[in-house]
N, C-alpha and C positions, 0 to 999 in steps of 0.2 A: 504494500500500500504506500509505503514511504517512497519507493523508487518511482512509481507512477507519477507522484506529485513533485518530483525534483524540480522540473522547470518552473512551476508556479512558485514553489517555496524559494528558489534561488532569486527569482524576480522580486518577491515580496521582501526578502531580506536585503536586497540591494547589493548583492555581491556578483562579481564577474566569474567567468569559468575558472580562471587561475586561482582566485581566492577560494572558490568552492572546492576545488581539488584539494587544497590544503586543509579545509575544514573536514573533508572526508577522512583525513588521517585521525581526527579526534574520534570519529565513529569507530574506526578500526582499533585505535588505542583503548577506547572504553570497553570494546568487546573483549580484547585480549586481557585487560585487567579483570573484567568480570569473570572470565573463564578461570583465571588463576585463583581468584578468591572463592568462587563457587565450588571448585573441585574439592578442596579440603573440608569445606563446610558440609558438602554432600556426604563425604565419608564419615564425618563426625556425627551429624544429626540425622542422616538418611534423606534420600530424595523425596520421600513423602512429605517432608517439611520444607525442603529447599525449593522444590519445584513450584509450589503455590506462591511462595514469597517472590521467587524470580518472575513468575507470571504476572504478579501484581506490579512489580517494577517495570517490566517490559511493556505491559498494556497501558500503564499510566504514562510512561515516557514517550510513547508513540504520538501523544497529543502535542508534545512540546514543540517539535519543528513547525507545526502549523501556527503556533503563536509567535514565532520569531519574526521580528521586524528589523533586525540588524545582524551583521556578521558575528558579533560577539554573542548575541543571544542564540543564534543558530548553532554556533560552535558548542555552547554549553548544552543545548538541546541534543545535539548529536552525540556528545560525550555520555549523557545520561541514557540515551536510547541504546547506544552501543554497549554500555555497561549492563543494562537490563537484558539485552539480547544475549550477551555472552554468558550471563548467569543462567539464563533459561536453557541455552544451548547445551551447556555441560551437564546441568542437573537432569534434564529430560533424557539425554543420552545415557547417563548413568542409570537412570530408572529403566530405560529400555534394556540395559544389560540384565537387570534383575528380572524383568518380564521375560526376556529371551531365555534366561536360565530356568525359570519356573515353567515356561511353556514347553520346553523340551526339544526345540529345534530353532534353527536360525530364522529370525524375522526382522533383523535390523534394517535390511534394505527396504522392506515394506514400510517401515516407519519413515524412512527418508523419502520414499515415493509419495507418501501422504503430505509431507512437507512441501514437495514440489507442486502437488495439486493445490495446496493452500496458497502458494505463491501465484499460481495461475488464476485462481478464483479471485484473489485480492486485486490482481492487475485488471481483470475484467470489470470488477465492481468499481474500482477506482476510476477507470476510464469512463464508466457510465455516469458516476456522480460528477465528474469533471464536465461531461457533456450537458449535464443538468444545471451547471453553473454553481454547484455547491462549493463553499470555501473548504480549504484543506482541514481547518480545525473542526468543521462540522463532520466531515467524513471520518477524520481520525477519532473524534469523540465517539461516534457511533461504532467504529471498529473496536475501540477500547472497551466499550460497554459489552459488545457481543463476545469478544474474546475473553474478557474477564468473567462473564457468565459461564462460558464454556470451561474455564479453569476451575471455577468454584464447583461446578457440577462434577468435574473429573476428580477433584481432590479426595473425596471419600473412597474412591476406587484405586488410588495409588498404593502400590505395594510397600510394605515396610521392609527395610533391608534386613535379611536374615543374618544373625550373628554367625561368624565362621565356626564350622563344626570341628570339635576336638582340637581347638587351637592349643590348649595347654599340653595336650598329649603329644602333639607333633613337633613342637619346637620349644626350646628353652631360651631362645633369644628374646631380649626385651623388645617390645614393639617399636620403640623409638629407633632401633637399628635398621628397621625395615622401611623407613620412610624415604630413603634415598631412591630416586627414580631409577629403575634398572636401565641398562644400556639398550635392551630390546625395545623398551617403550620409546626411547629417543630415536631409535631406528624407525619405528612405526611413525613417529611424528615427522621425521625427515621425509619419509615416503609420502605422508599426507601433504606435506608442503609442496612437493613436486606435482602431485596429482591435482590438488586443489588450485595450484597456480595454472595448471593446464586447463582446468575447468573455467577459471577466471578469464583466460584468454578467449575462450568461446563467448563468454558473456560480453567482453569489452570490444572484441575485434572481428567477430564473425560477420556482422552486418557491414562493417566498414570494408571488409575483404571483398565482398561481392560488389559493393557500391564503387569503391575506388580502384580495385584491381581488375575486376571483370566488367565494369561499367554497367552493372545491372540497375534497373529502375529502383527507386526507393522502396516501393511496395514489394518488389521481388526480393530485394536485398534483405528485407525484414524476415523473410522465410529462413534465412541462414540460422538465426538464433531460434526461430520457431521449431525447425526440424530437430535441432540439437536438444532443446528443452523437452520436446515430446519424446525423443529417443531416450533421454535420461530418465524420464518418468516411467515409461513402459519398461525399460530395462530394469529399473529398481523393483518394479512390481513382479518381475520374473526371476530376479537374481536369487532370491531365497531358495527356490526349488533347485536351482543350479548348484548352489552351495551345498544343499542337502545331499545331492548326488555326487558332486565332484570335489567339494571342499573349497575353503576360501583361497588357498594358494592358487588353485586353477583359475578362479574368478579374476584375481589380480593379474596373474601371468598372462592369460589369454585375453582378458579385457584390455590390458595395457597394449598387447600386440594389435588387437583390433583398432584401438584408438590411434596407435601409431600409423597403421596403414590408412585409416580414414583421413587423418590430418595430412598425411603425405599426398593422398589423392587430391584433397582440397587445395593443397599448396601448389601442386604442379599442373593442374588442369587449367585450360583456358576457356572452358564452357561452364555456364551457370548450372545446368542440370547435374553435371558430374560433380561440381563443387558441393551441391546440396547433398548428393549421395555421400560425399566425403564427410561433411559435417554431421550427417546422420550416423555414420559408422563411428565417428569420434564420440558422439553422445552415448551410443550403445556400449562402446568399449569402456568408457569411464564410469558408466552408471552404477555399477556394483562395487567399484573398487574402494572408495572412501568408507562406506558403511562397514566393510569388512575390517578396516583398520580400527575404527571405533570399537567394534565388537571384540576384536582381538585384544585391544588395550584394556577394555573393561573386564574381560574374562581372565586376563593374565594374573590378576590378583584382585578378587572381588572386594576384599577388605579396603583396598585403596583404589577402587574403580573410578571414583570421582576425580582424584588427582591424575590418574593415568589418562583418562579421557580428556581432561583439561590440557594436558601436555600435547596430545595428538591434535585436538581441536584447535588449540591456540596456535601452534606452528602452521597447521593447515590453513587457518584463517589468514594468517600473515602471508602465506603463499598466494592465496586468492587476491589479496590486496596488492601484492607485488606484481601482478600480471601487467598492468599498465606501465609500471616503472621499468620492467624488464624489456618489454616489447617496444615501448615508445622510443627510447633512445636508439634502438637498433634500426628503426625505420629511417633514420637519417643516413644510415650507411648502406642500406639495401632495401629492395621492395618489401612491402608488408608480408606478402605471401612467403618470401624467403626467410623471414624471421621465425615463421612457424616451425622451421626445421629444428630449432632449439627445443621446442616443445615436443617434437617427435622424439628427440633424444631423451627427454625426461620420461616419456612413456616407455622407451626401451630400458631405461634404468629400472622402472617399476617391474618390467618383465624379468630382469635379472635378479632383482631383490625380493621377488614375491615369496621366496622361501622363508622370509622372516615371519610370515604368518603361520608357519607350522605350529600346531598346538603345543602349548607348554607341557613339559613333563610334570608328573606329580610333585617332584621335588621343588620345582620353581613356581608352581601354582599355589594359590592360597588354599588353606584347608577347606574342604568341601567343594572345591572347584574341580569339575571333571577335566581329565587330561586331554580331551578332544572336544571339538566344537559341539554346541548344542545340537542334538539330533543324531549325530554319529554315535555317541556313546550309548544311545538308547535304541539303536536301530533294531536290535534283536528282542526288545521288550515291547510287547503289545501295549498300546495306550488305551485307557478306558474310553 
C-alpha cells in the first residue's frame, strides 16, 4: 500500500527523487534495527506475544507517511514504518517455524506466497482508492484498521513456543555459551543477501530493461515485473510439495540454476516476448529459495529461532536494498542488460552453496528439533 502511494507522498512532502532515495535508507535502516531487536525478544517471550505487538507497531506506523508534509517528517515516518515492519517480519517468520514444526511438513513457502498475494491485493486496492481521489492518510487509516482487526483476530490462535525437550539431559553447557550465532547461520544469511539482492533487481530494473533496452511501450514494459511477480507467487504456492519430495537443497540448487538461465535469456535477447519468458523463469527459479533459508535458520536451533531468522532476514533485506546501489553505478560502464550478468553469477553461487541447507545433525540441532526437514522425518508415520 505504501509503494503504490510513493509518488503522491513524495509530492506532498516536497522532496525530489534524490532526497527521496536517501530517505528510503531510513526505511531500510529501521527495518534492519527492528529485525535485530525482535529476534531476541521473540526467543525470550515467544512469538505469540511479539507478533501482536509488532503488528500493532506496523499497522499504526503505516499511517505516518500519509501525514508527512516535509522531508524531515517523512524520514521519521519511514524510520518508524521500517522498524515496525522489521519487527513483524522476524517475529511472524519465527512463528511460522513453530507452525511448520507442529504441522509436520514444510509450509514456509506457502506463507511467503500469501505475503505476495497480500502485496498484490494492496496494490490493486491502493490504485482504486487513488482513482477515487482518496488522500493517502485516509487509505492508510482504513488499511491500518483492517489489518489491525485481522491481527487481533489471529492473536488467540498463535502458537506458544514449546520449551526445548530434555535440555538438561542433553547438555551441561550454560545457555549463555550458546548465544553466539553459528557460522552456518551466517552462511545462510550471506546466501539470503545474494538471492534477495537478485530479487530486488527484478523489482527495480525489470521494467526499465524492457523500456530502455528493448524499446518496449510503457504498458508492455510493465509486464516484465508482472510476469516475474506472478511466477514468484505461483512458484511459492508449489514449492512446499517440491521440498517435501526432493528436499530444500534441491529447491535452492535447481531454483538458482533456473533463475540463472532465465536472467541470462532476458539479458541476451533482443525481443520482448523472449525477455518476458526470461523474467518468468527468473521468478520461478527464485520463488522457493529464500523461504527455505528462513526455515533452515529457524529449525537449526528452535530455542534461538528468532535470533537466527533475524540474522538471515536482516542481511537478506540489506541485499534487496543494495540492488539499486549495485546495478546503478554499473550502468555507467555498460548497458543495463549486461549488468544482469553479475546477478546471474550470484545465482550460480547459490547453486554451488545450496548444500549449506543440508539438515542439521542431532548434535548441532536444538533439543527436540528433528535432524531432517519437517515432513521427511515423519514420512513413514501415518498422520491422523
